[in-house]
NUTINU-906231 format. One record per residue: residue number from 0; residue in three letters; x, y, z of N, C-alpha, C in turn. Coordinates in steps of 0.2 Angstrom, whole numbers, padded with zeros to 4 digits, always signed. Example, Ala and Ser with C-alpha at 12.3 -4.5 7.8 and 13.67 -1.06 7.14 Angstrom:
NUTINU-906231
0/ALA/+0066/-0028/+0039/+0062/-0022/+0039/+0066/-0016/+0039
1/SER/+0064/-0011/+0035/+0068/-0005/+0036/+0064/+0000/+0039
END
This chain:
NUTINU-906231
0/UNK/+0533/+0235/+0822/+0524/+0237/+0820/+0524/+0241/+0812
1/UNK/+0519/+0242/+0809/+0519/+0243/+0804/+0512/+0247/+0801
2/UNK/+0514/+0252/+0798/+0506/+0255/+0795/+0507/+0256/+0789
3/UNK/+0500/+0257/+0785/+0498/+0256/+0779/+0501/+0264/+0777
4/UNK/+0505/+0263/+0772/+0506/+0269/+0767/+0501/+0274/+0766
5/UNK/+0496/+0271/+0766/+0489/+0275/+0763/+0486/+0279/+0768
6/UNK/+0489/+0277/+0773/+0485/+0280/+0780/+0489/+0287/+0781
7/UNK/+0488/+0292/+0786/+0492/+0299/+0790/+0494/+0299/+0795
8/UNK/+0499/+0303/+0793/+0505/+0302/+0801/+0501/+0311/+0805
9/UNK/+0499/+0309/+0809/+0498/+0318/+0814/+0500/+0316/+0820
10/UNK/+0500/+0324/+0821/+0501/+0323/+0829/+0497/+0330/+0831
11/UNK/+0493/+0331/+0838/+0490/+0333/+0840/+0493/+0336/+0847
12/UNK/+0494/+0342/+0847/+0496/+0345/+0854/+0493/+0350/+0858
13/UNK/+0491/+0348/+0865/+0484/+0353/+0868/+0491/+0355/+0873
14/UNK/+0491/+0362/+0872/+0496/+0366/+0875/+0494/+0372/+0879
15/UNK/+0498/+0374/+0885/+0494/+0379/+0889/+0499/+0383/+0892
16/UNK/+0504/+0383/+0888/+0511/+0388/+0891/+0511/+0395/+0888
17/UNK/+0513/+0399/+0890/+0513/+0405/+0888/+0520/+0409/+0883
18/UNK/+0524/+0404/+0885/+0532/+0405/+0883/+0534/+0396/+0879
19/UNK/+0539/+0397/+0875/+0543/+0392/+0873/+0551/+0389/+0876
20/UNK/+0552/+0387/+0878/+0560/+0384/+0880/+0560/+0379/+0878
21/UNK/+0565/+0378/+0871/+0565/+0373/+0868/+0573/+0370/+0867
22/UNK/+0573/+0366/+0869/+0582/+0360/+0871/+0584/+0361/+0863
23/UNK/+0583/+0361/+0860/+0584/+0361/+0852/+0583/+0367/+0847
24/UNK/+0584/+0365/+0842/+0582/+0369/+0836/+0574/+0369/+0833
25/UNK/+0572/+0371/+0836/+0563/+0368/+0834/+0563/+0370/+0826
26/UNK/+0565/+0377/+0822/+0565/+0375/+0815/+0567/+0367/+0813
27/UNK/+0573/+0365/+0815/+0576/+0358/+0813/+0570/+0353/+0814
28/UNK/+0565/+0352/+0820/+0561/+0349/+0822/+0554/+0349/+0816
29/UNK/+0553/+0356/+0815/+0548/+0358/+0811/+0549/+0355/+0804
30/UNK/+0555/+0356/+0799/+0557/+0352/+0795/+0556/+0345/+0793
31/UNK/+0558/+0342/+0800/+0561/+0334/+0799/+0552/+0332/+0798
32/UNK/+0548/+0336/+0801/+0541/+0334/+0804/+0539/+0334/+0796
33/UNK/+0540/+0339/+0794/+0538/+0343/+0786/+0540/+0338/+0781
34/UNK/+0545/+0335/+0779/+0550/+0332/+0777/+0547/+0323/+0778
35/UNK/+0544/+0323/+0784/+0542/+0314/+0786/+0533/+0315/+0785
36/UNK/+0531/+0320/+0781/+0525/+0321/+0781/+0518/+0319/+0785
37/UNK/+0521/+0322/+0791/+0519/+0324/+0796/+0514/+0330/+0798
38/UNK/+0506/+0329/+0799/+0502/+0333/+0798/+0502/+0337/+0807
39/UNK/+0505/+0341/+0810/+0506/+0345/+0818/+0499/+0348/+0819
40/UNK/+0497/+0346/+0823/+0490/+0351/+0824/+0491/+0355/+0830
41/UNK/+0491/+0360/+0834/+0489/+0363/+0839/+0482/+0367/+0843
42/UNK/+0481/+0363/+0849/+0476/+0367/+0853/+0480/+0370/+0858
43/UNK/+0479/+0376/+0859/+0483/+0380/+0864/+0477/+0383/+0869
44/UNK/+0477/+0382/+0875/+0472/+0382/+0879/+0474/+0391/+0883
45/UNK/+0479/+0392/+0882/+0481/+0398/+0886/+0483/+0406/+0881
46/UNK/+0488/+0403/+0876/+0488/+0408/+0872/+0491/+0406/+0863
47/UNK/+0490/+0411/+0857/+0493/+0411/+0854/+0503/+0410/+0855
48/UNK/+0505/+0404/+0854/+0514/+0403/+0853/+0516/+0405/+0845
49/UNK/+0519/+0410/+0843/+0522/+0409/+0836/+0524/+0402/+0833
50/UNK/+0529/+0399/+0837/+0532/+0394/+0836/+0526/+0387/+0834
51/UNK/+0521/+0388/+0838/+0515/+0382/+0836/+0514/+0384/+0829
52/UNK/+0511/+0390/+0830/+0506/+0392/+0822/+0512/+0391/+0817
53/UNK/+0519/+0391/+0818/+0521/+0392/+0811/+0522/+0385/+0811
54/UNK/+0522/+0380/+0816/+0523/+0373/+0815/+0517/+0371/+0812
55/UNK/+0511/+0373/+0814/+0505/+0370/+0810/+0505/+0372/+0801
56/UNK/+0508/+0379/+0800/+0506/+0381/+0795/+0513/+0377/+0790
57/UNK/+0518/+0375/+0791/+0523/+0372/+0789/+0521/+0364/+0788
58/UNK/+0517/+0361/+0793/+0514/+0355/+0790/+0508/+0353/+0788
59/UNK/+0504/+0359/+0787/+0497/+0358/+0784/+0493/+0356/+0789
60/UNK/+0493/+0358/+0796/+0489/+0356/+0803/+0485/+0363/+0802
61/UNK/+0480/+0362/+0808/+0477/+0366/+0811/+0479/+0370/+0817
62/UNK/+0478/+0375/+0818/+0481/+0379/+0824/+0472/+0383/+0828
63/UNK/+0473/+0382/+0833/+0466/+0387/+0839/+0470/+0387/+0846
64/UNK/+0466/+0392/+0847/+0466/+0395/+0855/+0460/+0392/+0857
65/UNK/+0461/+0391/+0861/+0453/+0391/+0867/+0452/+0398/+0869
66/UNK/+0443/+0397/+0867/+0441/+0405/+0872/+0437/+0405/+0877
67/UNK/+0436/+0395/+0877/+0432/+0395/+0883/+0429/+0386/+0883
68/UNK/+0429/+0385/+0888/+0428/+0376/+0888/+0424/+0374/+0883
69/UNK/+0418/+0375/+0882/+0417/+0374/+0875/+0420/+0374/+0870
70/UNK/+0423/+0379/+0869/+0426/+0381/+0862/+0433/+0376/+0862
71/UNK/+0437/+0375/+0868/+0440/+0367/+0869/+0439/+0364/+0867
72/UNK/+0433/+0360/+0869/+0429/+0357/+0866/+0429/+0355/+0859
73/UNK/+0428/+0360/+0855/+0425/+0360/+0851/+0431/+0359/+0844
74/UNK/+0437/+0364/+0847/+0443/+0362/+0843/+0448/+0356/+0843
75/UNK/+0446/+0352/+0851/+0449/+0345/+0851/+0444/+0340/+0845
76/UNK/+0437/+0340/+0845/+0435/+0337/+0842/+0434/+0338/+0836
77/UNK/+0436/+0343/+0834/+0436/+0344/+0825/+0443/+0340/+0824
78/UNK/+0448/+0336/+0827/+0450/+0333/+0826/+0449/+0323/+0825
79/UNK/+0443/+0325/+0828/+0443/+0316/+0828/+0440/+0314/+0820
80/UNK/+0436/+0318/+0817/+0437/+0314/+0810/+0442/+0314/+0807
81/UNK/+0444/+0309/+0801/+0452/+0310/+0799/+0451/+0315/+0793
82/UNK/+0457/+0318/+0792/+0458/+0322/+0786/+0455/+0320/+0779
83/UNK/+0453/+0321/+0774/+0453/+0319/+0768/+0458/+0317/+0766
84/UNK/+0460/+0311/+0761/+0466/+0306/+0758/+0468/+0312/+0752
85/UNK/+0473/+0312/+0748/+0474/+0314/+0744/+0476/+0311/+0740
86/UNK/+0478/+0312/+0733/+0478/+0306/+0728/+0481/+0301/+0728
87/UNK/+0489/+0303/+0731/+0492/+0297/+0730/+0490/+0292/+0736
88/UNK/+0486/+0294/+0741/+0482/+0289/+0744/+0477/+0284/+0743
89/UNK/+0473/+0288/+0738/+0465/+0284/+0734/+0467/+0280/+0730
90/UNK/+0475/+0280/+0728/+0476/+0275/+0721/+0474/+0269/+0722
91/UNK/+0471/+0265/+0719/+0471/+0258/+0721/+0476/+0254/+0719
92/UNK/+0480/+0249/+0723/+0487/+0246/+0723/+0486/+0239/+0723
93/UNK/+0488/+0234/+0719/+0489/+0228/+0721/+0494/+0227/+0727
94/UNK/+0488/+0221/+0732/+0491/+0221/+0738/+0492/+0227/+0744
95/UNK/+0494/+0226/+0748/+0494/+0234/+0753/+0503/+0232/+0755
96/UNK/+0502/+0239/+0754/+0511/+0244/+0756/+0509/+0243/+0765
97/UNK/+0517/+0244/+0767/+0516/+0244/+0774/+0521/+0247/+0775
98/UNK/+0522/+0251/+0779/+0530/+0257/+0781/+0530/+0253/+0786
99/UNK/+0538/+0253/+0790/+0540/+0249/+0795/+0540/+0256/+0801
100/UNK/+0536/+0254/+0806/+0533/+0262/+0811/+0537/+0258/+0818
101/UNK/+0541/+0264/+0819/+0543/+0262/+0827/+0543/+0268/+0833
102/UNK/+0544/+0267/+0838/+0543/+0272/+0841/+0551/+0273/+0845
103/UNK/+0553/+0279/+0846/+0561/+0281/+0849/+0563/+0284/+0853
END
């Protein structure tokens, strides 16, 4: 599978936990997402988790805590429109460049 280089890489987590119990070093995972230019966003149903807030800040994502069912819908729907493109993504290139993409 291939992804166009001008596209964006995004992850949206919807969480309802009150704490986290991470099997590995979460800071390594945050750094890996940041280095891969993956924008991580989090919508929390229960409470704010420091690790989730930090992950969104480090990767340029959005963070929100739902205060009601209607607010939850607003937070999730805010991720439907694609984010604005950066300068690199808007450059006109001859041909189309692809990045190999796979699920591991």
